[in-house]
N, C-alpha and C positions, 0 to 999 in steps of 0.2 A: 645539066641533066643527071650527071653522075651523083651529085649531092641529093637531088630529088629521089633518085632511085635508092640511094643509100638510106635516106630518111624513111622512105616508104618500106624498105626492107627491115629497118630497125623497128618501125612501128608494128609491122606484121609479126616480127619476132616477139615483141613485148606482148602483143595481143595473144599470140599463140602460147606464150609462157603463162599468161594470166588464165587462159582457157584450160591449159593443162593443170595448173594449180587448183582451179575451181573443180575440174574433173576429178582430181585426186581427192579433194575434200568430199565430193559427192560419193566417190567409191568407198571412202572410209565410213561415211554415214550408212551406206548400203551394207557394208560388211558388219557394222554394229547391229543393224536391223536383222541381218541373217543370223547372227549369233543369238540375238534375243529370240528369234523364231525357233532356233535349234534348242534353246533351253526350254521353251514352252512345249515343244514336241516331246522332249525327254520327260517332262512332267506329265504330259498326257499319256505317254506310254506307261509310266508308273501307275497312273490312275486306272488305266485300262487293265493292267495286270492285276491290280487289287480287285477290280470288279469281277474279272474272270475267276479269281480265287474265291471270292465271296459266293459266286454262283455255282462253281463246279467242285468245290472242296467236298470230298466224299463224306466227311464227318459232320461238318457244320454249314455246308453250302446251302444255297436256296433249294436246289433239287433234292438234297437230303431231307431238308425240312418238309418239302412238299410230299415226299414219299412217306414220312412219318405221319403227316396229317391225313394222307389217304388211308393209311392203316387204321388210324383212330376213327375215321369216318366209317370205314367198313365195320369196325367193332360196334360202333354206336348204332348203325343200321341193323345189324344182326340182333343186338340187344333190344332195339325197338320192335323188331318183328316178333321176337319171342314174347315180350311183355304185352304187345297188342293182343296176342292170342290169349294170354292169361287174363287180361282185363275184360275181353269179350266173354270169356268163360264165366268170370265172376258176375258180370252184368246179367248174363243169361240166367245164371242160377238165382240171382236176386229177383229177377222178374218172375221166374218160375215159382219161387217161394211166396212172393207177394200174391201172385195169381192163385196159388194153392190156398193161401189164407183167406182170400176173398171168396173163393169157391166153397171153402169150409164154412164160412159165415153165412153164405147164401143158402147152402143145402142143409144146414143144421137147424132143427126147429127151435 
């Protein structure tokens, strides 16, 4: 019985050693995976900082360009408003001159 117990203990020790070796290999794989994730996260952090810089840079960022475009749109709208008045004035004067010419042709014998 002592030999059976010894064999069973040796078998359990070998199984335990194999399990620990397999577990160590799996832990190494997990560690490599974590390192890969860490590298990916560092890359994403760099990308996010570049995006933030592109958006919030006071001179060349997205919001700066938006403000410049808003200023240009306001200038165009004011130019359009003033030119619309001028165009209507010219059209009104042209119609008045045409009507005056027609009236002159009708009333002149």
